[in-house]
PDB file of N, CA, C and O in Angstrom:
ATOM      1  N   MET A   1     -13.764  10.239  -0.158  1.00  0.00           N
ATOM      2  CA  MET A   1     -13.210  10.887   1.007  1.00  0.00           C
ATOM      3  C   MET A   1     -12.503   9.842   1.866  1.00  0.00           C
ATOM      4  O   MET A   1     -13.113   8.852   2.269  1.00  0.00           O
ATOM      5  N   ILE A   2     -11.224  10.060   2.144  1.00  0.00           N
ATOM      6  CA  ILE A   2     -10.395   9.070   2.810  1.00  0.00           C
ATOM      7  C   ILE A   2     -10.749   8.886   4.287  1.00  0.00           C
ATOM      8  O   ILE A   2     -10.471   7.821   4.837  1.00  0.00           O
ATOM      9  N   ILE A   3     -11.346   9.868   4.947  1.00  0.00           N
ATOM     10  CA  ILE A   3     -11.611   9.711   6.376  1.00  0.00           C
ATOM     11  C   ILE A   3     -12.635   8.625   6.687  1.00  0.00           C
ATOM     12  O   ILE A   3     -12.684   8.142   7.818  1.00  0.00           O
ATOM     13  N   PHE A   4     -13.439   8.236   5.730  1.00  0.00           N
ATOM     14  CA  PHE A   4     -14.411   7.170   5.944  1.00  0.00           C
ATOM     15  C   PHE A   4     -13.915   5.842   5.368  1.00  0.00           C
ATOM     16  O   PHE A   4     -14.697   4.915   5.162  1.00  0.00           O
ATOM     17  N   ARG A   5     -12.640   5.765   5.119  1.00  0.00           N
ATOM     18  CA  ARG A   5     -12.041   4.588   4.499  1.00  0.00           C
ATOM     19  C   ARG A   5     -10.998   3.978   5.432  1.00  0.00           C
ATOM     20  O   ARG A   5     -10.564   4.603   6.400  1.00  0.00           O
ATOM     21  N   LYS A   6     -10.612   2.758   5.123  1.00  0.00           N
ATOM     22  CA  LYS A   6      -9.583   2.075   5.890  1.00  0.00           C
ATOM     23  C   LYS A   6      -8.431   1.743   4.945  1.00  0.00           C
ATOM     24  O   LYS A   6      -8.650   1.319   3.810  1.00  0.00           O
ATOM     25  N   ARG A   7      -7.216   1.938   5.419  1.00  0.00           N
ATOM     26  CA  ARG A   7      -6.049   1.708   4.567  1.00  0.00           C
ATOM     27  C   ARG A   7      -5.833   0.213   4.355  1.00  0.00           C
ATOM     28  O   ARG A   7      -5.708  -0.549   5.314  1.00  0.00           O
ATOM     29  N   LEU A   8      -5.790  -0.187   3.116  1.00  0.00           N
ATOM     30  CA  LEU A   8      -5.547  -1.571   2.747  1.00  0.00           C
ATOM     31  C   LEU A   8      -4.089  -1.789   2.370  1.00  0.00           C
ATOM     32  O   LEU A   8      -3.546  -2.871   2.590  1.00  0.00           O
ATOM     33  N   LEU A   9      -3.456  -0.775   1.807  1.00  0.00           N
ATOM     34  CA  LEU A   9      -2.102  -0.929   1.282  1.00  0.00           C
ATOM     35  C   LEU A   9      -1.250   0.277   1.631  1.00  0.00           C
ATOM     36  O   LEU A   9      -1.692   1.419   1.505  1.00  0.00           O
ATOM     37  N   LEU A  10      -0.043   0.021   2.064  1.00  0.00           N
ATOM     38  CA  LEU A  10       0.995   1.037   2.229  1.00  0.00           C
ATOM     39  C   LEU A  10       2.240   0.409   1.637  1.00  0.00           C
ATOM     40  O   LEU A  10       2.798  -0.526   2.213  1.00  0.00           O
ATOM     41  N   ASP A  11       2.684   0.911   0.492  1.00  0.00           N
ATOM     42  CA  ASP A  11       3.782   0.261  -0.212  1.00  0.00           C
ATOM     43  C   ASP A  11       4.522   1.273  -1.066  1.00  0.00           C
ATOM     44  O   ASP A  11       4.003   2.349  -1.363  1.00  0.00           O
ATOM     45  N   ASN A  12       5.732   0.922  -1.456  1.00  0.00           N
ATOM     46  CA  ASN A  12       6.491   1.777  -2.361  1.00  0.00           C
ATOM     47  C   ASN A  12       6.743   1.073  -3.696  1.00  0.00           C
ATOM     48  O   ASN A  12       7.595   1.502  -4.475  1.00  0.00           O
ATOM     49  N   ASP A  13       6.016   0.013  -3.954  1.00  0.00           N
ATOM     50  CA  ASP A  13       6.161  -0.767  -5.178  1.00  0.00           C
ATOM     51  C   ASP A  13       4.966  -0.512  -6.108  1.00  0.00           C
ATOM     52  O   ASP A  13       3.849  -0.924  -5.797  1.00  0.00           O
ATOM     53  N   PRO A  14       5.189   0.162  -7.244  1.00  0.00           N
ATOM     54  CA  PRO A  14       4.075   0.449  -8.144  1.00  0.00           C
ATOM     55  C   PRO A  14       3.449  -0.814  -8.737  1.00  0.00           C
ATOM     56  O   PRO A  14       2.267  -0.813  -9.081  1.00  0.00           O
ATOM     57  N   GLN A  15       4.221  -1.879  -8.858  1.00  0.00           N
ATOM     58  CA  GLN A  15       3.674  -3.133  -9.381  1.00  0.00           C
ATOM     59  C   GLN A  15       2.692  -3.754  -8.391  1.00  0.00           C
ATOM     60  O   GLN A  15       1.670  -4.309  -8.796  1.00  0.00           O
ATOM     61  N   GLU A  16       2.992  -3.664  -7.102  1.00  0.00           N
ATOM     62  CA  GLU A  16       2.070  -4.177  -6.090  1.00  0.00           C
ATOM     63  C   GLU A  16       0.790  -3.338  -6.077  1.00  0.00           C
ATOM     64  O   GLU A  16      -0.309  -3.877  -5.949  1.00  0.00           O
ATOM     65  N   LEU A  17       0.938  -2.030  -6.209  1.00  0.00           N
ATOM     66  CA  LEU A  17      -0.234  -1.157  -6.282  1.00  0.00           C
ATOM     67  C   LEU A  17      -1.104  -1.548  -7.480  1.00  0.00           C
ATOM     68  O   LEU A  17      -2.324  -1.654  -7.350  1.00  0.00           O
ATOM     69  N   ALA A  18      -0.491  -1.758  -8.628  1.00  0.00           N
ATOM     70  CA  ALA A  18      -1.238  -2.138  -9.832  1.00  0.00           C
ATOM     71  C   ALA A  18      -1.933  -3.483  -9.637  1.00  0.00           C
ATOM     72  O   ALA A  18      -3.071  -3.661 -10.073  1.00  0.00           O
ATOM     73  N   ARG A  19      -1.257  -4.431  -8.987  1.00  0.00           N
ATOM     74  CA  ARG A  19      -1.846  -5.750  -8.740  1.00  0.00           C
ATOM     75  C   ARG A  19      -3.097  -5.633  -7.878  1.00  0.00           C
ATOM     76  O   ARG A  19      -4.133  -6.222  -8.186  1.00  0.00           O
ATOM     77  N   VAL A  20      -2.989  -4.870  -6.801  1.00  0.00           N
ATOM     78  CA  VAL A  20      -4.109  -4.698  -5.876  1.00  0.00           C
ATOM     79  C   VAL A  20      -5.265  -3.966  -6.569  1.00  0.00           C
ATOM     80  O   VAL A  20      -6.421  -4.365  -6.429  1.00  0.00           O
ATOM     81  N   LYS A  21      -4.959  -2.902  -7.310  1.00  0.00           N
ATOM     82  CA  LYS A  21      -6.001  -2.166  -8.022  1.00  0.00           C
ATOM     83  C   LYS A  21      -6.727  -3.053  -9.024  1.00  0.00           C
ATOM     84  O   LYS A  21      -7.948  -2.966  -9.158  1.00  0.00           O
ATOM     85  N   GLN A  22      -5.995  -3.897  -9.723  1.00  0.00           N
ATOM     86  CA  GLN A  22      -6.607  -4.800 -10.702  1.00  0.00           C
ATOM     87  C   GLN A  22      -7.568  -5.770 -10.013  1.00  0.00           C
ATOM     88  O   GLN A  22      -8.662  -6.016 -10.521  1.00  0.00           O
ATOM     89  N   ILE A  23      -7.175  -6.318  -8.871  1.00  0.00           N
ATOM     90  CA  ILE A  23      -8.040  -7.240  -8.125  1.00  0.00           C
ATOM     91  C   ILE A  23      -9.295  -6.524  -7.651  1.00  0.00           C
ATOM     92  O   ILE A  23     -10.398  -7.056  -7.774  1.00  0.00           O
ATOM     93  N   LEU A  24      -9.135  -5.325  -7.114  1.00  0.00           N
ATOM     94  CA  LEU A  24     -10.288  -4.578  -6.614  1.00  0.00           C
ATOM     95  C   LEU A  24     -11.233  -4.194  -7.751  1.00  0.00           C
ATOM     96  O   LEU A  24     -12.451  -4.300  -7.610  1.00  0.00           O
ATOM     97  N   ASP A  25     -10.677  -3.751  -8.870  1.00  0.00           N
ATOM     98  CA  ASP A  25     -11.504  -3.409 -10.036  1.00  0.00           C
ATOM     99  C   ASP A  25     -12.293  -4.624 -10.515  1.00  0.00           C
ATOM    100  O   ASP A  25     -13.486  -4.532 -10.807  1.00  0.00           O
ATOM    101  N   LYS A  26     -11.615  -5.747 -10.589  1.00  0.00           N
ATOM    102  CA  LYS A  26     -12.245  -6.980 -11.066  1.00  0.00           C
ATOM    103  C   LYS A  26     -13.411  -7.411 -10.171  1.00  0.00           C
ATOM    104  O   LYS A  26     -14.356  -8.047 -10.638  1.00  0.00           O
ATOM    105  N   ASN A  27     -13.337  -7.061  -8.877  1.00  0.00           N
ATOM    106  CA  ASN A  27     -14.361  -7.465  -7.916  1.00  0.00           C
ATOM    107  C   ASN A  27     -15.312  -6.336  -7.539  1.00  0.00           C
ATOM    108  O   ASN A  27     -16.114  -6.480  -6.616  1.00  0.00           O
ATOM    109  N   GLY A  28     -15.226  -5.211  -8.249  1.00  0.00           N
ATOM    110  CA  GLY A  28     -16.160  -4.109  -8.039  1.00  0.00           C
ATOM    111  C   GLY A  28     -16.015  -3.385  -6.713  1.00  0.00           C
ATOM    112  O   GLY A  28     -16.990  -2.836  -6.200  1.00  0.00           O
ATOM    113  N   ILE A  29     -14.814  -3.375  -6.151  1.00  0.00           N
ATOM    114  CA  ILE A  29     -14.574  -2.684  -4.883  1.00  0.00           C
ATOM    115  C   ILE A  29     -13.961  -1.324  -5.189  1.00  0.00           C
ATOM    116  O   ILE A  29     -12.920  -1.232  -5.840  1.00  0.00           O
ATOM    117  N   LYS A  30     -14.615  -0.275  -4.714  1.00  0.00           N
ATOM    118  CA  LYS A  30     -14.122   1.088  -4.937  1.00  0.00           C
ATOM    119  C   LYS A  30     -12.963   1.377  -3.992  1.00  0.00           C
ATOM    120  O   LYS A  30     -12.904   0.852  -2.880  1.00  0.00           O
ATOM    121  N   TYR A  31     -12.042   2.223  -4.454  1.00  0.00           N
ATOM    122  CA  TYR A  31     -10.860   2.558  -3.661  1.00  0.00           C
ATOM    123  C   TYR A  31     -10.380   3.957  -4.007  1.00  0.00           C
ATOM    124  O   TYR A  31     -10.756   4.525  -5.032  1.00  0.00           O
ATOM    125  N   ASP A  32      -9.545   4.502  -3.134  1.00  0.00           N
ATOM    126  CA  ASP A  32      -8.856   5.768  -3.353  1.00  0.00           C
ATOM    127  C   ASP A  32      -7.372   5.518  -3.147  1.00  0.00           C
ATOM    128  O   ASP A  32      -6.980   4.723  -2.292  1.00  0.00           O
ATOM    129  N   VAL A  33      -6.549   6.201  -3.933  1.00  0.00           N
ATOM    130  CA  VAL A  33      -5.100   6.070  -3.804  1.00  0.00           C
ATOM    131  C   VAL A  33      -4.518   7.435  -3.487  1.00  0.00           C
ATOM    132  O   VAL A  33      -4.875   8.442  -4.098  1.00  0.00           O
ATOM    133  N   SER A  34      -3.620   7.444  -2.522  1.00  0.00           N
ATOM    134  CA  SER A  34      -2.878   8.646  -2.166  1.00  0.00           C
ATOM    135  C   SER A  34      -1.401   8.346  -2.404  1.00  0.00           C
ATOM    136  O   SER A  34      -0.889   7.326  -1.943  1.00  0.00           O
ATOM    137  N   THR A  35      -0.713   9.242  -3.128  1.00  0.00           N
ATOM    138  CA  THR A  35       0.706   9.046  -3.422  1.00  0.00           C
ATOM    139  C   THR A  35       1.498  10.229  -2.880  1.00  0.00           C
ATOM    140  O   THR A  35       1.131  11.385  -3.090  1.00  0.00           O
ATOM    141  N   THR A  36       2.581   9.927  -2.186  1.00  0.00           N
ATOM    142  CA  THR A  36       3.467  10.976  -1.697  1.00  0.00           C
ATOM    143  C   THR A  36       4.894  10.655  -2.131  1.00  0.00           C
ATOM    144  O   THR A  36       5.234   9.501  -2.394  1.00  0.00           O
ATOM    145  N   VAL A  37       5.717  11.690  -2.200  1.00  0.00           N
ATOM    146  CA  VAL A  37       7.125  11.526  -2.543  1.00  0.00           C
ATOM    147  C   VAL A  37       7.936  11.803  -1.293  1.00  0.00           C
ATOM    148  O   VAL A  37       7.734  12.804  -0.606  1.00  0.00           O
ATOM    149  N   SER A  38       8.851  10.900  -1.016  1.00  0.00           N
ATOM    150  CA  SER A  38       9.678  11.052   0.172  1.00  0.00           C
ATOM    151  C   SER A  38      11.145  11.120  -0.241  1.00  0.00           C
ATOM    152  O   SER A  38      11.657  10.222  -0.909  1.00  0.00           O
ATOM    153  N   GLU A  39      11.804  12.189   0.162  1.00  0.00           N
ATOM    154  CA  GLU A  39      13.241  12.329  -0.135  1.00  0.00           C
ATOM    155  C   GLU A  39      14.022  12.674   1.127  1.00  0.00           C
ATOM    156  O   GLU A  39      15.170  13.108   1.045  1.00  0.00           O
ATOM    157  N   ASN A  40      13.418  12.487   2.280  1.00  0.00           N
ATOM    158  CA  ASN A  40      14.079  12.906   3.508  1.00  0.00           C
ATOM    159  C   ASN A  40      14.738  11.732   4.225  1.00  0.00           C
ATOM    160  O   ASN A  40      14.832  10.637   3.671  1.00  0.00           O
ATOM    161  N   ALA A  41      15.187  11.953   5.436  1.00  0.00           N
ATOM    162  CA  ALA A  41      15.884  10.927   6.214  1.00  0.00           C
ATOM    163  C   ALA A  41      14.995   9.740   6.544  1.00  0.00           C
ATOM    164  O   ALA A  41      15.499   8.652   6.823  1.00  0.00           O
ATOM    165  N   ASN A  42      13.690   9.928   6.518  1.00  0.00           N
ATOM    166  CA  ASN A  42      12.783   8.824   6.825  1.00  0.00           C
ATOM    167  C   ASN A  42      12.687   7.806   5.700  1.00  0.00           C
ATOM    168  O   ASN A  42      12.177   6.705   5.908  1.00  0.00           O
ATOM    169  N   THR A  43      13.165   8.154   4.514  1.00  0.00           N
ATOM    170  CA  THR A  43      13.078   7.243   3.371  1.00  0.00           C
ATOM    171  C   THR A  43      13.748   5.918   3.676  1.00  0.00           C
ATOM    172  O   THR A  43      13.174   4.856   3.435  1.00  0.00           O
ATOM    173  N   ARG A  44      14.949   5.977   4.199  1.00  0.00           N
ATOM    174  CA  ARG A  44      15.690   4.754   4.487  1.00  0.00           C
ATOM    175  C   ARG A  44      14.961   3.921   5.533  1.00  0.00           C
ATOM    176  O   ARG A  44      14.871   2.701   5.400  1.00  0.00           O
ATOM    177  N   ARG A  45      14.437   4.574   6.582  1.00  0.00           N
ATOM    178  CA  ARG A  45      13.707   3.840   7.626  1.00  0.00           C
ATOM    179  C   ARG A  45      12.434   3.210   7.066  1.00  0.00           C
ATOM    180  O   ARG A  45      12.106   2.073   7.406  1.00  0.00           O
ATOM    181  N   PHE A  46      11.709   3.944   6.204  1.00  0.00           N
ATOM    182  CA  PHE A  46      10.495   3.381   5.604  1.00  0.00           C
ATOM    183  C   PHE A  46      10.839   2.166   4.752  1.00  0.00           C
ATOM    184  O   PHE A  46      10.179   1.132   4.851  1.00  0.00           O
ATOM    185  N   ASN A  47      11.873   2.285   3.913  1.00  0.00           N
ATOM    186  CA  ASN A  47      12.259   1.162   3.058  1.00  0.00           C
ATOM    187  C   ASN A  47      12.646  -0.059   3.875  1.00  0.00           C
ATOM    188  O   ASN A  47      12.286  -1.184   3.528  1.00  0.00           O
ATOM    189  N   GLN A  48      13.378   0.161   4.956  1.00  0.00           N
ATOM    190  CA  GLN A  48      13.805  -0.949   5.798  1.00  0.00           C
ATOM    191  C   GLN A  48      12.597  -1.581   6.491  1.00  0.00           C
ATOM    192  O   GLN A  48      12.473  -2.805   6.532  1.00  0.00           O
ATOM    193  N   ALA A  49      11.714  -0.752   7.031  1.00  0.00           N
ATOM    194  CA  ALA A  49      10.526  -1.274   7.709  1.00  0.00           C
ATOM    195  C   ALA A  49       9.626  -2.006   6.724  1.00  0.00           C
ATOM    196  O   ALA A  49       9.086  -3.064   7.047  1.00  0.00           O
ATOM    197  N   ALA A  50       9.462  -1.457   5.532  1.00  0.00           N
ATOM    198  CA  ALA A  50       8.629  -2.108   4.521  1.00  0.00           C
ATOM    199  C   ALA A  50       9.259  -3.431   4.093  1.00  0.00           C
ATOM    200  O   ALA A  50       8.556  -4.421   3.889  1.00  0.00           O
ATOM    201  N   ALA A  51      10.577  -3.447   3.958  1.00  0.00           N
ATOM    202  CA  ALA A  51      11.258  -4.683   3.561  1.00  0.00           C
ATOM    203  C   ALA A  51      11.071  -5.770   4.606  1.00  0.00           C
ATOM    204  O   ALA A  51      10.830  -6.928   4.266  1.00  0.00           O
ATOM    205  N   VAL A  52      11.180  -5.402   5.875  1.00  0.00           N
ATOM    206  CA  VAL A  52      10.985  -6.377   6.948  1.00  0.00           C
ATOM    207  C   VAL A  52       9.539  -6.844   6.948  1.00  0.00           C
ATOM    208  O   VAL A  52       9.274  -8.042   7.047  1.00  0.00           O
ATOM    209  N   HIS A  53       8.594  -5.901   6.838  1.00  0.00           N
ATOM    210  CA  HIS A  53       7.174  -6.237   6.861  1.00  0.00           C
ATOM    211  C   HIS A  53       6.782  -7.127   5.685  1.00  0.00           C
ATOM    212  O   HIS A  53       5.958  -8.029   5.831  1.00  0.00           O
ATOM    213  N   MET A  54       7.368  -6.873   4.536  1.00  0.00           N
ATOM    214  CA  MET A  54       6.972  -7.605   3.332  1.00  0.00           C
ATOM    215  C   MET A  54       7.979  -8.694   2.957  1.00  0.00           C
ATOM    216  O   MET A  54       7.860  -9.307   1.896  1.00  0.00           O
ATOM    217  N   ALA A  55       8.971  -8.938   3.821  1.00  0.00           N
ATOM    218  CA  ALA A  55       9.984  -9.980   3.611  1.00  0.00           C
ATOM    219  C   ALA A  55      10.692  -9.817   2.266  1.00  0.00           C
ATOM    220  O   ALA A  55      10.919 -10.790   1.547  1.00  0.00           O
ATOM    221  N   ARG A  56      11.031  -8.580   1.943  1.00  0.00           N
ATOM    222  CA  ARG A  56      11.759  -8.311   0.705  1.00  0.00           C
ATOM    223  C   ARG A  56      13.164  -7.853   1.056  1.00  0.00           C
ATOM    224  O   ARG A  56      13.466  -7.550   2.210  1.00  0.00           O
ATOM    225  N   GLY A  57      14.003  -7.808   0.057  1.00  0.00           N
ATOM    226  CA  GLY A  57      15.365  -7.321   0.259  1.00  0.00           C
ATOM    227  C   GLY A  57      15.373  -5.835   0.567  1.00  0.00           C
ATOM    228  O   GLY A  57      14.450  -5.110   0.196  1.00  0.00           O
ATOM    229  N   TYR A  58      16.417  -5.385   1.244  1.00  0.00           N
ATOM    230  CA  TYR A  58      16.536  -3.977   1.622  1.00  0.00           C
ATOM    231  C   TYR A  58      17.766  -3.387   0.975  1.00  0.00           C
ATOM    232  O   TYR A  58      18.837  -3.992   1.010  1.00  0.00           O
ATOM    233  N   SER A  59      17.629  -2.228   0.391  1.00  0.00           N
ATOM    234  CA  SER A  59      18.738  -1.519  -0.204  1.00  0.00           C
ATOM    235  C   SER A  59      19.014  -0.271   0.626  1.00  0.00           C
ATOM    236  O   SER A  59      18.098   0.501   0.909  1.00  0.00           O
ATOM    237  N   ALA A  60      20.252  -0.072   1.011  1.00  0.00           N
ATOM    238  CA  ALA A  60      20.627   1.087   1.823  1.00  0.00           C
ATOM    239  C   ALA A  60      20.732   2.355   0.982  1.00  0.00           C
ATOM    240  O   ALA A  60      20.936   3.435   1.536  1.00  0.00           O
ATOM    241  N   VAL A  61      20.600   2.256  -0.320  1.00  0.00           N
ATOM    242  CA  VAL A  61      20.671   3.424  -1.188  1.00  0.00           C
ATOM    243  C   VAL A  61      19.391   4.236  -1.035  1.00  0.00           C
ATOM    244  O   VAL A  61      18.293   3.751  -1.309  1.00  0.00           O
ATOM    245  N   SER A  62      19.552   5.476  -0.594  1.00  0.00           N
ATOM    246  CA  SER A  62      18.392   6.333  -0.376  1.00  0.00           C
ATOM    247  C   SER A  62      18.179   7.222  -1.594  1.00  0.00           C
ATOM    248  O   SER A  62      18.996   8.093  -1.891  1.00  0.00           O
ATOM    249  N   THR A  63      17.083   6.995  -2.288  1.00  0.00           N
ATOM    250  CA  THR A  63      16.730   7.802  -3.447  1.00  0.00           C
ATOM    251  C   THR A  63      15.299   8.283  -3.263  1.00  0.00           C
ATOM    252  O   THR A  63      14.660   8.006  -2.247  1.00  0.00           O
ATOM    253  N   GLN A  64      14.820   8.987  -4.231  1.00  0.00           N
ATOM    254  CA  GLN A  64      13.439   9.462  -4.179  1.00  0.00           C
ATOM    255  C   GLN A  64      12.507   8.255  -4.142  1.00  0.00           C
ATOM    256  O   GLN A  64      12.619   7.349  -4.968  1.00  0.00           O
ATOM    257  N   THR A  65      11.607   8.250  -3.197  1.00  0.00           N
ATOM    258  CA  THR A  65      10.701   7.122  -3.014  1.00  0.00           C
ATOM    259  C   THR A  65       9.259   7.595  -3.099  1.00  0.00           C
ATOM    260  O   THR A  65       8.882   8.589  -2.479  1.00  0.00           O
ATOM    261  N   TYR A  66       8.460   6.876  -3.870  1.00  0.00           N
ATOM    262  CA  TYR A  66       7.029   7.135  -3.923  1.00  0.00           C
ATOM    263  C   TYR A  66       6.351   6.182  -2.949  1.00  0.00           C
ATOM    264  O   TYR A  66       6.617   4.980  -2.955  1.00  0.00           O
ATOM    265  N   ILE A  67       5.495   6.713  -2.132  1.00  0.00           N
ATOM    266  CA  ILE A  67       4.781   5.906  -1.157  1.00  0.00           C
ATOM    267  C   ILE A  67       3.312   5.916  -1.544  1.00  0.00           C
ATOM    268  O   ILE A  67       2.691   6.973  -1.661  1.00  0.00           O
ATOM    269  N   TYR A  68       2.767   4.724  -1.742  1.00  0.00           N
ATOM    270  CA  TYR A  68       1.383   4.562  -2.175  1.00  0.00           C
ATOM    271  C   TYR A  68       0.528   4.083  -1.012  1.00  0.00           C
ATOM    272  O   TYR A  68       0.879   3.135  -0.309  1.00  0.00           O
ATOM    273  N   ARG A  69      -0.586   4.748  -0.825  1.00  0.00           N
ATOM    274  CA  ARG A  69      -1.563   4.336   0.183  1.00  0.00           C
ATOM    275  C   ARG A  69      -2.883   4.109  -0.544  1.00  0.00           C
ATOM    276  O   ARG A  69      -3.378   4.989  -1.248  1.00  0.00           O
ATOM    277  N   LEU A  70      -3.441   2.921  -0.365  1.00  0.00           N
ATOM    278  CA  LEU A  70      -4.698   2.594  -1.018  1.00  0.00           C
ATOM    279  C   LEU A  70      -5.740   2.357   0.069  1.00  0.00           C
ATOM    280  O   LEU A  70      -5.519   1.581   0.998  1.00  0.00           O
ATOM    281  N   TYR A  71      -6.870   3.032  -0.059  1.00  0.00           N
ATOM    282  CA  TYR A  71      -7.938   2.974   0.933  1.00  0.00           C
ATOM    283  C   TYR A  71      -9.191   2.375   0.308  1.00  0.00           C
ATOM    284  O   TYR A  71      -9.497   2.624  -0.858  1.00  0.00           O
ATOM    285  N   VAL A  72      -9.913   1.580   1.100  1.00  0.00           N
ATOM    286  CA  VAL A  72     -11.208   1.036   0.683  1.00  0.00           C
ATOM    287  C   VAL A  72     -12.247   1.428   1.721  1.00  0.00           C
ATOM    288  O   VAL A  72     -11.909   1.844   2.829  1.00  0.00           O
ATOM    289  N   ARG A  73     -13.516   1.289   1.350  1.00  0.00           N
ATOM    290  CA  ARG A  73     -14.580   1.557   2.324  1.00  0.00           C
ATOM    291  C   ARG A  73     -14.450   0.568   3.475  1.00  0.00           C
ATOM    292  O   ARG A  73     -14.083  -0.591   3.278  1.00  0.00           O
ATOM    293  N   ARG A  74     -14.755   1.040   4.675  1.00  0.00           N
ATOM    294  CA  ARG A  74     -14.641   0.174   5.859  1.00  0.00           C
ATOM    295  C   ARG A  74     -15.439  -1.112   5.712  1.00  0.00           C
ATOM    296  O   ARG A  74     -14.986  -2.177   6.131  1.00  0.00           O
ATOM    297  N   LYS A  75     -16.617  -1.018   5.122  1.00  0.00           N
ATOM    298  CA  LYS A  75     -17.453  -2.210   4.985  1.00  0.00           C
ATOM    299  C   LYS A  75     -16.877  -3.193   3.967  1.00  0.00           C
ATOM    300  O   LYS A  75     -17.229  -4.372   3.989  1.00  0.00           O
ATOM    301  N   ASP A  76     -15.998  -2.729   3.074  1.00  0.00           N
ATOM    302  CA  ASP A  76     -15.375  -3.594   2.066  1.00  0.00           C
ATOM    303  C   ASP A  76     -14.003  -4.109   2.485  1.00  0.00           C
ATOM    304  O   ASP A  76     -13.415  -4.933   1.784  1.00  0.00           O
ATOM    305  N   TYR A  77     -13.487  -3.637   3.616  1.00  0.00           N
ATOM    306  CA  TYR A  77     -12.111  -3.933   3.993  1.00  0.00           C
ATOM    307  C   TYR A  77     -11.837  -5.438   4.130  1.00  0.00           C
ATOM    308  O   TYR A  77     -10.875  -5.937   3.545  1.00  0.00           O
ATOM    309  N   ASP A  78     -12.657  -6.161   4.885  1.00  0.00           N
ATOM    310  CA  ASP A  78     -12.404  -7.586   5.104  1.00  0.00           C
ATOM    311  C   ASP A  78     -12.393  -8.362   3.789  1.00  0.00           C
ATOM    312  O   ASP A  78     -11.526  -9.206   3.561  1.00  0.00           O
ATOM    313  N   ARG A  79     -13.350  -8.073   2.943  1.00  0.00           N
ATOM    314  CA  ARG A  79     -13.414  -8.750   1.638  1.00  0.00           C
ATOM    315  C   ARG A  79     -12.201  -8.398   0.786  1.00  0.00           C
ATOM    316  O   ARG A  79     -11.594  -9.275   0.170  1.00  0.00           O
ATOM    317  N   ALA A  80     -11.847  -7.116   0.749  1.00  0.00           N
ATOM    318  CA  ALA A  80     -10.702  -6.675  -0.048  1.00  0.00           C
ATOM    319  C   ALA A  80      -9.404  -7.296   0.467  1.00  0.00           C
ATOM    320  O   ALA A  80      -8.575  -7.753  -0.319  1.00  0.00           O
ATOM    321  N   ALA A  81      -9.232  -7.310   1.784  1.00  0.00           N
ATOM    322  CA  ALA A  81      -8.029  -7.895   2.377  1.00  0.00           C
ATOM    323  C   ALA A  81      -7.936  -9.378   2.042  1.00  0.00           C
ATOM    324  O   ALA A  81      -6.852  -9.895   1.773  1.00  0.00           O
ATOM    325  N   SER A  82      -9.060 -10.047   2.059  1.00  0.00           N
ATOM    326  CA  SER A  82      -9.097 -11.469   1.708  1.00  0.00           C
ATOM    327  C   SER A  82      -8.721 -11.684   0.246  1.00  0.00           C
ATOM    328  O   SER A  82      -7.977 -12.610  -0.078  1.00  0.00           O
ATOM    329  N   LEU A  83      -9.229 -10.840  -0.625  1.00  0.00           N
ATOM    330  CA  LEU A  83      -8.952 -10.981  -2.059  1.00  0.00           C
ATOM    331  C   LEU A  83      -7.492 -10.753  -2.396  1.00  0.00           C
ATOM    332  O   LEU A  83      -6.948 -11.429  -3.270  1.00  0.00           O
ATOM    333  N   VAL A  84      -6.847  -9.815  -1.722  1.00  0.00           N
ATOM    334  CA  VAL A  84      -5.456  -9.516  -2.020  1.00  0.00           C
ATOM    335  C   VAL A  84      -4.495 -10.247  -1.088  1.00  0.00           C
ATOM    336  O   VAL A  84      -3.286 -10.018  -1.126  1.00  0.00           O
ATOM    337  N   SER A  85      -5.038 -11.124  -0.256  1.00  0.00           N
ATOM    338  CA  SER A  85      -4.269 -11.983   0.650  1.00  0.00           C
ATOM    339  C   SER A  85      -3.532 -11.224   1.750  1.00  0.00           C
ATOM    340  O   SER A  85      -2.425 -11.606   2.130  1.00  0.00           O
ATOM    341  N   TYR A  86      -4.127 -10.166   2.258  1.00  0.00           N
ATOM    342  CA  TYR A  86      -3.561  -9.460   3.403  1.00  0.00           C
ATOM    343  C   TYR A  86      -4.311  -9.887   4.645  1.00  0.00           C
ATOM    344  O   TYR A  86      -5.525 -10.094   4.618  1.00  0.00           O
ATOM    345  N   LYS A  87      -3.577 -10.017   5.733  1.00  0.00           N
ATOM    346  CA  LYS A  87      -4.214 -10.346   6.998  1.00  0.00           C
ATOM    347  C   LYS A  87      -4.843  -9.098   7.593  1.00  0.00           C
ATOM    348  O   LYS A  87      -4.341  -7.991   7.402  1.00  0.00           O
ATOM    349  N   LYS A  88      -5.928  -9.275   8.304  1.00  0.00           N
ATOM    350  CA  LYS A  88      -6.602  -8.162   8.980  1.00  0.00           C
ATOM    351  C   LYS A  88      -5.702  -7.638  10.081  1.00  0.00           C
ATOM    352  O   LYS A  88      -5.146  -8.413  10.858  1.00  0.00           O
ATOM    353  N   LYS A  89      -5.555  -6.295  10.150  1.00  0.00           N
ATOM    354  CA  LYS A  89      -4.688  -5.682  11.173  1.00  0.00           C
ATOM    355  C   LYS A  89      -5.509  -5.225  12.336  1.00  0.00           C
ATOM    356  O   LYS A  89      -4.967  -4.683  13.299  1.00  0.00           O
TER     357      LYS A  89
END
């Protein structure tokens, strides 16, 4: 159940999702993934914001975008964030 979890990842890169899932699996941390498809005007804004946040290149081409959200238990969040090299928010 996601309401008792804390979001560790918000990304549109399936390779990053796979990397994080592999690390969590290897360390025995349970997680839930939520995937949504975005084809509206917010797609471009999300891509730009994600690019700035993750220091990646930005493409102005707006296509169908999958947005991945990965949640971990609140008590596992600090450890999980440390393992995947994310700073605590």
